[in-house]
C-alpha positions as CSV (number, residue, x, y, z in Angstrom):
1,M,-8.4,25.1,-5.4
2,E,-4.8,23.6,-5.8
3,R,-1.5,25.3,-6.5
4,I,1.1,23.8,-9.0
5,Q,4.6,25.0,-9.3
6,V,6.8,24.1,-12.3
7,T,10.5,24.8,-12.6
8,V,12.0,24.6,-16.2
9,Y,14.6,25.5,-18.5
10,P,14.1,28.1,-21.2
11,N,13.6,25.7,-23.9
12,D,10.4,24.4,-22.1
13,I,8.8,27.6,-21.8
14,E,6.6,27.3,-24.9
15,T,5.4,23.8,-23.9
16,V,4.6,24.8,-20.4
17,E,2.4,28.1,-21.4
18,S,0.6,26.2,-24.3
19,I,-0.5,23.6,-21.8
20,L,-1.6,26.4,-19.4
21,K,-3.3,28.2,-22.3
22,E,-5.2,25.1,-23.2
23,F,-6.8,24.8,-19.6
24,D,-7.1,28.7,-19.5
25,V,-5.8,28.8,-15.9
26,P,-4.0,32.0,-14.4
27,Y,-0.2,31.8,-13.8
28,I,2.8,33.9,-12.8
29,R,6.2,33.4,-14.2
30,S,9.6,34.3,-12.9
31,E,13.1,34.1,-13.8
32,G,15.9,32.8,-11.9
33,W,19.2,31.2,-12.0
34,A,20.7,27.8,-10.5
35,G,24.5,28.3,-11.0
36,E,24.9,29.5,-14.4
37,A,21.7,27.8,-15.7
38,E,18.8,30.0,-16.5
39,L,15.5,28.7,-15.1
40,F,11.9,29.8,-15.2
41,H,9.3,29.0,-12.3
42,Y,5.7,29.2,-12.6
43,W,3.0,29.6,-10.0
44,I,-0.2,28.1,-11.1
45,T,-3.6,28.2,-9.3
46,T,-6.3,25.8,-10.6
47,P,-9.7,24.2,-9.7
48,D,-9.3,20.7,-8.0
49,D,-11.0,19.0,-10.9
50,I,-8.4,19.7,-13.7
51,A,-5.2,20.0,-11.5
52,H,-4.4,16.2,-11.9
53,D,-4.8,16.7,-15.9
54,I,-2.6,19.7,-16.1
55,I,0.1,17.8,-13.9
56,D,-0.1,14.9,-16.3
57,K,0.3,16.9,-19.4
58,L,3.3,18.7,-18.0
59,A,5.0,15.6,-16.7
60,N,4.6,14.1,-20.1
61,K,5.9,17.0,-22.1
62,I,8.8,18.3,-20.0
63,D,12.0,16.1,-19.0
64,T,11.7,15.7,-15.4
65,K,14.9,13.8,-15.2
66,Q,16.8,16.9,-15.5
67,K,18.2,18.3,-12.2
68,S,16.5,21.5,-11.8
69,V,13.2,20.6,-13.5
70,L,10.5,19.8,-11.2
71,I,6.6,19.9,-10.6
72,T,5.1,20.1,-7.2
73,N,1.5,20.3,-6.1
74,E,-0.3,21.5,-2.8
75,K,-3.7,22.1,-1.7
76,V,-4.8,25.8,-1.2
77,E,-6.8,26.4,1.9
78,A,-8.5,29.6,0.7
79,T,-8.6,31.3,-2.7
80,V,-10.3,34.8,-3.5
81,S,-10.8,34.8,-7.0
82,D,-13.8,35.1,-9.1
83,Y,-12.4,34.2,-12.3
84,L,-11.2,30.7,-10.7
85,Q,-14.7,30.2,-9.2
86,Q,-16.3,30.8,-12.6
87,L,-13.7,28.6,-14.3
88,A,-14.5,25.8,-11.6
89,E,-18.3,26.5,-12.4
90,K,-17.8,26.3,-16.2
91,I,-16.6,22.7,-16.2
92,K,-19.8,21.2,-17.1
93,K,-18.7,17.5,-16.4
94,P,-16.0,17.6,-13.9
95,K,-13.9,14.6,-13.8
96,K,-13.4,12.5,-10.6
97,V,-10.1,13.4,-9.4
98,A,-7.6,10.9,-9.9
99,Q,-5.3,9.9,-7.0
100,V,-1.8,11.7,-7.3
101,V,0.6,8.8,-7.3
102,E,3.3,10.8,-5.4
103,E,1.1,11.1,-2.4
104,L,1.3,7.3,-1.8
105,F,5.0,7.0,-1.7
106,P,5.4,8.2,1.9
107,L,2.8,5.6,3.0
108,T,4.5,2.7,1.2
109,D,8.1,3.4,1.0
110,P,8.8,2.9,4.8
111,F,7.7,-0.6,4.3
112,T,9.5,-1.4,0.9
113,K,12.9,-2.3,2.3
114,F,13.3,-4.4,5.2
115,K,14.4,-2.8,8.5
116,K,15.4,-3.9,11.9
117,D,12.8,-1.9,13.5
118,L,10.0,-3.7,11.7
119,L,11.8,-7.0,12.7
120,I,11.7,-6.0,16.4
121,M,8.2,-4.8,16.2
122,I,7.0,-8.2,14.6
123,V,8.9,-10.3,17.1
124,I,7.3,-8.2,20.1
125,A,3.9,-8.7,18.4
126,S,4.5,-12.3,18.2
127,I,5.4,-12.7,21.8
128,V,2.4,-10.8,22.7
129,A,0.2,-13.0,20.5
130,L,1.8,-16.1,22.1
131,A,0.9,-14.9,25.4
132,G,-2.7,-14.4,24.3
133,L,-3.0,-17.7,22.6
134,F,-1.7,-19.7,25.4
135,G,-3.7,-17.5,28.0
136,N,-6.8,-17.7,25.7
137,S,-7.2,-13.9,25.9
138,P,-8.8,-12.4,22.7
139,A,-7.8,-8.8,24.1
140,V,-4.2,-9.7,24.2
141,V,-4.3,-11.1,20.8
142,I,-5.7,-8.1,19.5
143,G,-3.1,-5.9,21.3
144,A,-0.6,-8.0,19.4
145,M,-2.4,-7.3,15.9
146,L,-2.2,-3.6,16.8
147,I,1.7,-3.4,16.9
148,S,2.1,-5.6,14.0
149,P,3.7,-4.0,10.6
150,L,2.6,-7.0,8.5
151,L,0.1,-5.1,6.5
152,G,2.7,-2.4,5.3
153,P,4.8,-4.6,3.0
154,I,1.6,-6.0,1.5
155,T,0.2,-2.6,0.6
156,A,3.7,-1.6,-0.6
157,F,3.8,-4.7,-2.8
158,S,0.3,-4.0,-4.5
159,F,1.2,-0.2,-5.1
160,N,4.6,-0.9,-6.6
161,A,2.9,-3.6,-8.8
162,A,0.3,-1.1,-9.9
163,I,3.0,1.6,-11.0
164,G,5.2,-1.1,-12.5
165,R,8.2,-1.1,-10.2
166,P,9.5,-4.6,-10.1
167,L,12.5,-4.0,-8.0
168,K,10.4,-2.3,-5.3
169,M,7.9,-5.3,-5.6
170,R,10.8,-7.9,-4.9
171,Q,11.8,-5.6,-2.1
172,S,8.3,-5.5,-0.6
173,A,7.8,-9.3,-1.1
174,L,11.1,-10.0,0.5
175,S,10.5,-7.7,3.6
176,G,7.0,-9.2,4.1
177,F,8.4,-12.8,3.7
178,I,11.3,-12.1,6.5
179,L,8.7,-10.7,8.7
180,I,6.3,-13.7,8.5
181,V,9.2,-16.0,9.0
182,A,10.2,-14.1,12.0
183,V,6.7,-14.5,13.6
184,V,6.8,-18.3,12.9
185,A,10.2,-18.6,14.2
186,A,9.5,-16.3,17.4
187,G,6.4,-18.4,18.0
188,A,8.3,-21.7,17.8
189,I,11.4,-20.5,19.7
190,V,9.3,-19.2,22.6
191,T,7.0,-22.1,22.6
192,V,9.9,-24.7,23.0
193,I,11.5,-22.6,25.9
194,A,8.1,-22.1,27.7
195,S,7.3,-25.9,27.3
196,A,10.5,-26.8,29.4
197,F,9.0,-25.0,32.2
198,M,5.3,-25.4,32.2
199,D,2.5,-27.3,30.3
200,L,1.2,-25.5,27.4
201,P,-2.5,-25.8,26.7
202,I,-4.1,-25.8,23.3
203,T,-6.6,-23.3,23.8
204,D,-9.8,-22.1,21.9
205,E,-7.8,-19.1,20.7
206,I,-5.2,-21.6,19.2
207,N,-7.8,-23.9,17.6
208,L,-9.4,-21.0,16.1
209,R,-6.4,-20.3,14.0
210,T,-6.1,-23.9,12.7
211,A,-9.0,-24.2,10.3
212,T,-9.8,-22.0,7.0
213,S,-12.5,-22.0,4.5
214,P,-13.1,-20.3,1.2
215,I,-15.2,-17.7,3.3
216,D,-11.8,-16.8,5.1
217,I,-10.3,-16.1,1.7
218,G,-13.3,-14.0,0.5
219,I,-13.0,-12.0,3.6
220,S,-9.4,-11.5,3.3
221,I,-10.0,-10.2,-0.2
222,L,-12.5,-7.8,1.1
223,L,-10.2,-6.4,3.8
224,G,-7.6,-5.9,1.1
225,I,-10.0,-3.9,-0.9
226,A,-10.8,-1.9,2.3
227,G,-7.0,-1.3,3.0
228,G,-6.4,-0.1,-0.6
229,I,-9.4,2.2,-0.4
230,A,-8.2,3.7,2.9
231,M,-4.8,4.3,1.4
232,V,-5.9,5.9,-1.7
233,S,-8.5,8.1,0.1
234,S,-5.8,9.5,2.2
235,I,-7.3,8.1,5.6
236,P,-4.7,5.4,6.5
237,G,-5.8,5.5,10.0
238,I,-8.6,2.9,8.7
239,L,-5.6,0.6,8.1
240,V,-5.4,-0.1,11.9
241,G,-8.9,-1.7,11.7
242,V,-8.1,-3.5,8.7
243,A,-4.9,-4.9,10.3
244,I,-7.1,-6.0,13.4
245,A,-9.7,-7.7,11.2
246,A,-7.1,-9.4,9.1
247,A,-5.3,-10.8,11.9
248,L,-2.0,-11.9,10.3
249,V,0.2,-12.2,13.2
250,P,-1.9,-15.0,15.3
251,P,-2.2,-17.7,12.7
252,A,1.4,-17.1,11.9
253,T,2.2,-17.4,15.5
254,V,0.1,-20.5,15.8
255,T,2.0,-22.0,12.8
256,G,5.2,-21.6,14.8
257,I,3.4,-23.3,17.9
258,G,2.5,-26.2,15.7
259,L,6.1,-26.5,14.4
260,A,7.5,-26.3,18.0
261,L,5.0,-29.1,19.3
262,F,5.5,-31.2,16.1
263,D,1.7,-31.1,15.6
264,E,0.9,-31.5,12.1
265,R,-2.8,-30.5,12.4
266,I,-2.1,-27.0,14.2
267,F,1.1,-26.3,11.6
268,T,-0.8,-27.1,8.5
269,G,-4.1,-25.5,9.4
270,A,-2.4,-22.2,10.7
271,M,-0.1,-22.1,7.7
272,L,-2.9,-22.4,5.3
273,L,-5.0,-19.6,7.1
274,T,-1.8,-17.3,7.0
275,S,-1.2,-17.9,3.4
276,S,-5.0,-17.3,2.6
277,N,-5.0,-14.0,4.5
278,V,-1.9,-12.6,3.0
279,I,-3.0,-13.4,-0.6
280,G,-6.5,-12.3,-0.1
281,L,-5.1,-9.0,1.3
282,L,-2.6,-8.7,-1.8
283,L,-5.3,-9.3,-4.3
284,G,-7.9,-7.2,-2.9
285,S,-5.5,-4.1,-2.6
286,M,-4.3,-4.6,-6.1
287,I,-8.0,-4.6,-7.4
288,V,-8.3,-1.2,-5.7
289,F,-5.3,0.4,-7.3
290,F,-6.2,-1.1,-10.6
291,V,-9.6,0.1,-10.5
292,R,-8.8,3.5,-9.2
293,G,-6.2,3.8,-12.1
294,I,-3.1,4.0,-10.0
295,T,-0.5,4.3,-12.5
296,P,2.9,6.1,-13.4
297,R,2.4,9.5,-14.9
298,K,4.9,9.0,-17.8
299,Y,2.8,7.5,-20.9
300,Y,5.6,5.0,-21.9
301,Q,5.6,3.6,-18.3
302,K,1.7,3.2,-18.3
303,E,1.4,0.1,-20.4
304,K,4.3,-1.7,-18.7
305,A,2.9,-1.0,-15.3
306,R,-0.6,-2.3,-16.6
307,R,1.1,-5.6,-17.6
308,Y,2.6,-6.2,-14.3
309,M,-0.6,-5.4,-12.7
310,I,-2.8,-7.7,-14.6
311,L,-0.2,-10.6,-14.6
312,T,0.1,-10.1,-10.7
313,I,-3.6,-10.1,-10.2
314,L,-4.2,-13.1,-12.4
315,M,-1.5,-15.0,-10.5
316,F,-2.8,-14.2,-7.1
317,T,-6.4,-15.1,-8.3
318,G,-5.2,-18.5,-9.1
319,L,-3.5,-18.9,-5.8
320,S,-6.7,-17.7,-3.9
321,V,-8.8,-20.2,-6.0
322,L,-6.3,-23.0,-5.2
323,L,-6.1,-22.3,-1.6
324,G,-10.0,-22.2,-1.6
325,V,-10.0,-25.6,-2.8
326,L,-7.5,-26.8,-0.4
327,S,-9.3,-25.4,2.5
328,F,-12.5,-26.9,1.1
329,L,-11.0,-30.3,1.1
330,D,-9.3,-29.9,4.5
């Protein structure tokens, strides 16, 4: 069961109650005041299968831009009501519960705008990866992947594309771009400094990140799909595994190594692999959001968001094909 709470002005009472009557769900109404404004508050308890539909209809019928008008939703751990139990059983073909868009904001918004903390984390991850790459230690390289926040801006970009927020898309893209540049720059700077004091070997771990193939792009897309599913399924812990498998930091760090050593083979191969991973992850996660129907609640925003999503998916599909051809020719 779920509980929906709605606060509206008196002129919305008829609209709210007609929707609740349509779904035949029980509710309690109380009257209150905010300053001199009269408000009415509804407590609605409903089966899970129709909660999203009720919220959708309410959100499209009442003006939530007004200061005191709001809709909240929460899970109810235990409900004793024979009526609600019978109502749940009476729904012959329960719909698959759609993802509540607002639940994804806390998972993506921290990565939408560039933050100094993210920069510090990514530089540390790059230095750790550098030690693992030159030390030929897979365990240390994996440790660098664990502390990398690069997957955050990628999923934030895909989510904001799905709900049609172009400003947030640009902010996420800028944040991700800055973090990737920071990895390359940190890898190059530390390599230049270290090379002045010691000979730096080109290890197997480095060479492993200098070659790419269409298979790598396919794997990145699958990982993007896995990351998207983890997010919409409210099990973001899986994102840690996706981050390790995607391995964004090591190839970006190797790009910096190639830049510092003026090695065109290392630089070009690692940069191509990094680009393939990023684009594959973006495309995969956007496919999940598109298929799962992650859209804004307001009906007039849905078509705009859908256009953004389709255009973005087509663009990244084209880039994936181009990178696949380049990797095949490499």
